[in-house]
C-alpha positions as CSV (number, residue, x, y, z in Angstrom):
1,M,16.9,-33.3,-42.6
2,S,15.5,-36.9,-42.4
3,K,12.0,-37.3,-41.2
4,R,11.8,-39.4,-38.1
5,Y,8.0,-39.2,-37.7
6,L,6.1,-39.5,-41.0
7,V,2.6,-37.9,-41.2
8,T,0.0,-39.7,-43.3
9,L,-3.5,-38.4,-43.1
10,T,-6.7,-40.2,-44.0
11,E,-9.2,-38.5,-46.3
12,D,-11.5,-37.7,-43.4
13,E,-8.6,-36.2,-41.3
14,R,-7.4,-34.2,-44.3
15,A,-10.9,-32.9,-44.9
16,A,-11.5,-32.0,-41.2
17,L,-8.1,-30.2,-41.0
18,G,-8.8,-28.3,-44.2
19,Q,-12.2,-27.2,-43.0
20,R,-10.7,-26.0,-39.7
21,V,-8.0,-23.9,-41.5
22,A,-10.6,-22.6,-44.0
23,T,-12.9,-21.3,-41.3
24,G,-10.1,-19.9,-39.2
25,R,-12.0,-20.7,-36.0
26,G,-9.9,-21.7,-33.0
27,P,-6.7,-20.7,-31.3
28,A,-3.9,-19.5,-33.6
29,R,-1.6,-22.3,-32.3
30,E,-4.1,-25.0,-33.2
31,L,-4.6,-23.5,-36.7
32,T,-0.8,-23.4,-37.2
33,H,-0.4,-27.0,-36.2
34,A,-3.2,-28.0,-38.6
35,R,-1.4,-26.3,-41.4
36,I,1.8,-28.1,-40.4
37,L,0.0,-31.5,-40.6
38,L,-1.5,-30.7,-44.0
39,K,1.8,-29.6,-45.5
40,A,3.7,-32.6,-43.9
41,D,1.1,-35.1,-45.1
42,E,2.7,-37.8,-47.3
43,G,-0.5,-39.6,-48.4
44,A,-1.8,-39.9,-51.9
45,R,-1.8,-36.6,-53.8
46,A,-0.5,-34.9,-50.6
47,P,2.2,-32.1,-50.5
48,A,4.8,-34.0,-48.5
49,W,6.8,-30.8,-47.8
50,T,10.1,-31.0,-46.0
51,D,10.4,-29.4,-42.5
52,E,12.5,-26.7,-44.0
53,Q,9.8,-25.8,-46.5
54,I,7.1,-25.8,-43.8
55,A,9.3,-23.6,-41.5
56,T,9.8,-21.0,-44.2
57,A,6.2,-20.9,-45.4
58,L,4.6,-20.8,-41.9
59,D,7.3,-19.0,-40.1
60,V,7.6,-21.6,-37.3
61,S,10.7,-23.4,-35.9
62,L,11.9,-26.8,-36.9
63,S,11.6,-28.0,-33.4
64,T,7.9,-27.1,-33.4
65,I,7.3,-29.0,-36.6
66,S,9.2,-32.0,-35.1
67,R,7.0,-32.0,-32.0
68,V,3.8,-31.8,-34.0
69,R,4.9,-34.8,-36.1
70,Q,5.8,-36.8,-33.0
71,R,2.5,-36.1,-31.2
72,F,0.6,-37.0,-34.4
73,V,2.4,-40.4,-34.8
74,E,2.2,-41.3,-31.1
75,E,-1.1,-39.8,-30.0
76,G,-3.2,-38.8,-33.0
77,V,-4.5,-35.6,-34.6
78,E,-6.1,-34.0,-31.6
79,A,-2.9,-34.4,-29.5
80,A,-0.9,-32.8,-32.3
81,L,-3.3,-29.8,-32.5
82,N,-3.6,-29.3,-28.7
83,R,-0.4,-29.1,-26.7
84,R,-1.5,-31.1,-23.6
85,W,1.2,-32.2,-21.3
86,P,0.7,-35.2,-19.1
87,R,-0.4,-34.3,-15.6
88,R,2.5,-34.4,-13.3
89,E,2.1,-35.7,-9.8
90,Y,4.0,-33.8,-7.1
91,R,4.8,-35.2,-3.7
92,R,4.0,-32.8,-0.9
93,K,7.2,-31.6,0.6
94,L,5.4,-30.8,3.9
95,D,2.4,-32.7,5.2
96,G,-0.5,-30.9,7.0
97,E,1.0,-31.2,10.4
98,Q,4.4,-29.9,9.3
99,E,2.7,-26.9,7.6
100,A,0.8,-26.2,10.8
101,H,4.1,-26.2,12.7
102,L,5.6,-23.7,10.2
103,V,2.6,-21.4,10.3
104,A,2.6,-21.4,14.1
105,L,6.3,-20.7,14.2
106,A,6.1,-17.8,11.8
107,C,3.5,-16.2,14.1
108,T,5.8,-16.2,17.1
109,P,8.5,-13.7,18.0
110,P,11.9,-14.4,16.3
111,P,14.8,-15.8,18.3
112,L,17.2,-13.4,20.1
113,G,19.2,-11.2,17.7
114,P,17.2,-11.1,14.4
115,R,14.6,-8.4,14.1
116,R,12.2,-10.7,12.2
117,W,11.9,-14.2,10.9
118,T,13.5,-14.9,7.5
119,L,13.0,-17.9,5.3
120,R,16.4,-19.2,6.3
121,L,15.7,-18.9,10.0
122,L,12.3,-20.6,9.7
123,A,13.7,-23.5,7.6
124,G,16.6,-24.0,10.1
125,K,14.2,-23.8,13.1
126,L,11.9,-26.5,11.7
127,V,14.9,-28.8,11.4
128,E,16.2,-27.8,14.8
129,L,12.9,-28.7,16.4
130,R,12.8,-32.0,14.5
131,Y,9.6,-31.3,12.7
132,I,11.3,-32.2,9.5
133,D,14.7,-33.6,8.4
134,G,15.2,-30.9,5.8
135,V,13.4,-28.2,3.9
136,S,14.3,-25.6,1.2
137,Y,13.7,-21.9,1.6
138,E,11.4,-22.0,-1.5
139,T,9.2,-24.5,0.2
140,V,8.9,-22.3,3.3
141,R,8.1,-19.3,1.0
142,Q,5.4,-21.3,-0.8
143,V,3.7,-22.4,2.5
144,L,3.8,-18.8,3.9
145,N,2.4,-17.4,0.7
146,K,-0.4,-20.0,0.6
147,N,-1.3,-19.0,4.2
148,Q,-1.0,-15.3,3.4
149,L,1.8,-14.8,6.0
150,K,4.4,-12.1,5.6
151,P,6.9,-12.2,8.5
152,W,9.0,-9.5,6.8
153,L,6.1,-7.0,6.9
154,T,4.9,-5.0,9.9
155,R,2.5,-2.1,10.2
156,R,2.2,0.5,12.9
157,W,-1.3,0.9,14.2
158,C,-3.0,2.5,17.2
159,I,-4.6,-0.3,19.1
160,P,-7.2,0.9,21.5
161,P,-8.1,-1.2,24.6
162,K,-11.1,-3.5,24.2
163,A,-14.5,-2.6,25.8
164,N,-13.3,0.9,26.7
165,A,-16.1,3.3,27.6
166,E,-13.7,6.3,27.8
167,F,-12.5,5.6,24.2
168,V,-16.0,5.2,22.9
169,W,-17.5,8.4,24.3
170,R,-14.6,10.5,23.0
171,M,-14.8,8.8,19.6
172,E,-18.6,9.3,19.3
173,D,-18.1,12.9,20.4
174,I,-15.7,13.6,17.6
175,L,-17.8,11.8,15.0
176,G,-20.8,13.8,16.1
177,V,-18.8,17.0,15.6
178,Y,-17.9,16.0,12.1
179,T,-21.6,15.7,11.1
180,R,-22.4,19.3,12.0
181,P,-23.3,21.6,9.0
182,Y,-21.0,24.4,8.1
183,D,-21.4,27.5,10.3
184,P,-19.1,30.5,9.7
185,K,-19.8,31.7,13.3
186,H,-18.7,28.3,14.7
187,P,-16.0,27.0,12.3
188,L,-14.7,23.5,12.7
189,I,-10.9,23.4,13.1
190,C,-8.6,20.3,13.4
191,L,-5.1,21.0,14.8
192,D,-2.1,18.7,15.1
193,E,1.7,19.0,14.9
194,V,4.7,17.0,13.6
195,S,8.5,17.4,13.9
196,K,10.8,17.6,10.9
197,Q,14.5,16.8,11.0
198,L,16.6,19.4,9.2
199,I,19.2,17.8,6.9
200,G,21.8,19.5,4.7
201,E,23.9,18.2,1.8
202,T,27.6,17.6,2.2
203,R,28.0,17.5,-1.6
204,C,26.1,19.3,-4.3
205,P,23.4,17.0,-5.8
206,R,23.7,16.2,-9.5
207,P,20.5,17.0,-11.5
208,M,18.6,14.6,-13.7
209,Q,19.8,14.1,-17.3
210,P,18.3,12.1,-20.1
211,G,18.8,8.4,-19.2
212,R,20.1,9.2,-15.7
213,P,18.1,10.0,-12.6
214,A,19.1,12.8,-10.2
215,R,21.8,11.7,-7.7
216,Y,22.3,12.6,-4.1
217,D,25.2,11.7,-1.9
218,Y,24.4,9.3,0.9
219,E,26.2,11.5,3.4
220,Y,24.3,14.4,5.0
221,E,24.6,16.9,7.8
222,R,22.1,17.2,10.7
223,H,21.0,20.7,11.5
224,G,18.6,20.0,14.3
225,T,14.8,19.8,14.1
226,A,11.8,22.0,13.6
227,N,8.2,21.7,14.6
228,L,5.2,22.2,12.3
229,F,1.7,23.1,13.7
230,L,-1.0,22.4,11.1
231,W,-4.6,23.4,11.4
232,C,-7.3,22.7,8.8
233,E,-10.9,23.6,8.2
234,P,-12.3,20.4,6.6
235,L,-15.6,21.9,5.5
236,Q,-13.9,24.8,3.6
237,G,-10.8,23.0,2.3
238,R,-8.5,25.5,4.1
239,R,-5.3,24.9,6.1
240,H,-2.4,26.8,7.5
241,V,1.1,25.7,8.8
242,T,3.2,27.4,11.4
243,V,6.8,26.5,11.8
244,T,8.3,26.7,15.3
245,E,11.6,25.7,16.9
246,R,9.9,23.6,19.5
247,R,6.5,22.2,20.4
248,T,6.1,23.6,23.9
249,R,3.0,24.9,25.7
250,I,4.0,28.4,24.8
251,D,4.3,27.6,21.1
252,W,0.9,25.9,21.1
253,A,-0.6,28.9,22.9
254,H,0.6,31.4,20.3
255,V,-0.8,29.2,17.5
256,I,-4.2,29.3,19.2
257,K,-4.0,33.1,19.6
258,D,-3.3,33.5,15.9
259,L,-6.2,31.2,15.1
260,V,-8.6,33.3,17.2
261,D,-7.4,36.8,16.4
262,V,-5.8,36.6,12.9
263,Y,-7.7,33.9,11.0
264,Y,-11.1,33.7,12.7
265,P,-11.7,37.1,14.4
266,Q,-15.4,37.1,13.5
267,A,-16.1,33.7,14.9
268,E,-18.2,33.5,18.0
269,R,-16.7,30.2,19.0
270,I,-14.1,27.9,17.3
271,V,-14.9,24.2,17.4
272,L,-11.4,22.8,17.9
273,V,-10.5,19.1,17.5
274,L,-7.2,18.2,19.2
275,D,-5.1,15.2,20.2
276,N,-5.2,14.4,23.9
277,L,-1.8,15.8,24.8
278,N,-0.7,17.6,28.0
279,T,0.2,20.8,26.0
280,H,-3.2,21.0,24.3
281,T,-5.1,22.5,27.3
282,P,-6.3,26.0,28.2
283,G,-3.7,25.8,30.9
284,S,-1.1,26.5,28.2
285,L,-2.9,29.8,27.5
286,Y,-2.6,30.8,31.1
287,E,1.1,29.9,31.0
288,A,1.7,32.1,28.0
289,F,-0.5,35.1,28.5
290,P,-2.0,37.2,31.4
291,P,-5.1,35.7,33.0
292,A,-7.5,38.1,31.3
293,E,-6.1,37.3,27.9
294,A,-6.0,33.6,28.5
295,K,-9.6,33.7,29.7
296,R,-10.7,35.6,26.6
297,L,-9.0,33.0,24.3
298,T,-10.4,30.1,26.3
299,N,-14.0,31.5,25.9
300,K,-13.5,31.5,22.2
301,L,-12.8,27.7,22.1
302,E,-15.0,24.6,22.1
303,I,-12.5,21.9,22.5
304,H,-13.0,18.2,21.6
305,Y,-10.2,15.7,22.4
306,T,-9.6,12.5,20.4
307,P,-9.4,9.4,22.7
308,K,-6.0,8.0,23.6
309,H,-4.9,5.6,20.8
310,G,-7.4,7.3,18.6
311,S,-5.5,10.2,17.1
312,W,-6.5,8.8,13.7
313,L,-9.9,10.5,14.4
314,N,-8.2,13.9,13.9
315,I,-8.6,15.0,10.3
316,A,-5.5,17.1,10.7
317,E,-3.5,13.9,10.7
318,I,-4.7,13.3,7.1
319,E,-3.5,16.7,6.1
320,L,-0.1,16.1,7.8
321,S,0.3,12.9,5.9
322,T,-0.5,14.7,2.6
323,M,2.0,17.4,3.5
324,A,4.7,14.8,4.3
325,G,4.3,13.0,1.0
326,Q,4.0,16.2,-1.2
327,C,6.4,18.5,0.5
328,L,8.5,17.1,3.4
329,D,9.8,13.9,1.9
330,R,13.2,15.3,1.1
331,R,16.3,16.9,2.6
332,I,15.6,20.4,3.9
333,P,18.6,22.1,5.5
334,D,17.2,24.9,7.7
335,R,14.1,26.5,9.1
336,A,14.0,29.3,6.6
337,T,13.9,26.9,3.7
338,L,11.3,24.8,5.5
339,E,9.1,27.8,6.0
340,R,9.3,28.8,2.3
341,E,8.6,25.3,1.1
342,V,5.7,24.7,3.4
343,A,4.2,28.1,2.6
344,G,4.3,27.2,-1.1
345,W,2.6,23.9,-0.5
346,E,0.0,25.6,1.6
347,A,-0.8,28.2,-1.0
348,E,-1.1,25.7,-3.8
349,R,-3.3,23.3,-1.8
350,N,-5.6,26.1,-0.6
351,A,-5.9,27.4,-4.2
352,L,-6.9,23.9,-5.4
353,G,-9.4,23.7,-2.6
354,G,-8.1,20.3,-1.4
355,S,-10.5,18.8,1.1
356,V,-11.0,15.6,3.1
357,N,-14.1,13.5,2.4
358,W,-14.7,12.0,5.9
359,Q,-17.1,9.0,5.6
360,F,-16.7,7.3,9.0
361,T,-19.9,7.8,11.1
362,T,-21.1,6.8,14.5
363,E,-23.2,4.1,13.0
364,D,-20.1,2.7,11.2
365,A,-18.2,2.7,14.5
366,R,-20.9,0.8,16.4
367,L,-20.8,-1.9,13.6
368,K,-17.2,-2.1,12.7
369,L,-15.6,-1.4,16.1
370,E,-18.1,-3.3,18.2
371,G,-15.3,-4.8,20.3
372,L,-14.6,-1.3,21.7
373,Y,-18.0,-1.0,23.3
374,P,-18.7,-2.4,26.7
375,S,-21.1,-5.3,26.5
376,N,-22.4,-5.3,30.1
377,H,-25.2,-2.7,29.8
378,G,-27.0,-4.0,32.9
């Protein structure tokens, strides 16, 4: 191959490159380029190797050797050693005002029909509103990414009303309960429930094989729903799940009776944390049992309700989330199977002593949730 760019090093350049290669200090790419220059040198008493010889000896491509030669001839030794590209100037596709319009548009509800904004919709709307003559989807994506906007992402969240004294006192009441030391005569119990859709297979799933994941048919059969009551004792790492057909007052009342008579018969009083639902009241006990029995059960309970929009304060929700991920996230065809699977999960988690490390305190609430507290204290 003919040499288009000839390398001729001075004595000083040759000595400096030889010293750099001998010490081995510097990035590997720079050392390789230095070796290329030394081998390609055609000065007096120089090797003057061909590109093919250099490529074979240094295990580099001919195109790399050609680029090193070119940069040496056009820009000098340092340019040949360091691959520095000229700084490219990019014209902004959207100016500051146009970017502001895009950001504001992405924060508004989408037009009728679509569930959310897409890059295509945003680009088209900018043109429709005559903010810009034309813009690519990639430009829209870059602007949204720069401003940390994700129109395609939403999160469900319980949003309490601002400056709400009712929310605050119930929240601080729950947080105070969570700071109590363990007392076997007054165990702390958190109770909540969740429904589970029962789904059966229409075709037998195919098990996993080497190189192939398990396969499930997209069709399924609906077999109704079941309800799961879960209570947990955070300070002891204990929990129990009861599967029922429904979630009525009667169902809740029987769960409470089992809690009092079966699981904590020696307790003087059970400190019970509940969501603020209409079924979670002592009135449900009177609906399910004779008055004397209902009164006996009621006297065994010290009930603390989470505030409305504050069910996240119930530790039982954390246990329900864990159970959903570890046990319920699959197709379960009937109630009998659900009961077996849940019982297995419960036994294993109790054996491991899985607990919840609750860290949120009243002091944290007054600092981080300051907006919930009324400010007119008189």
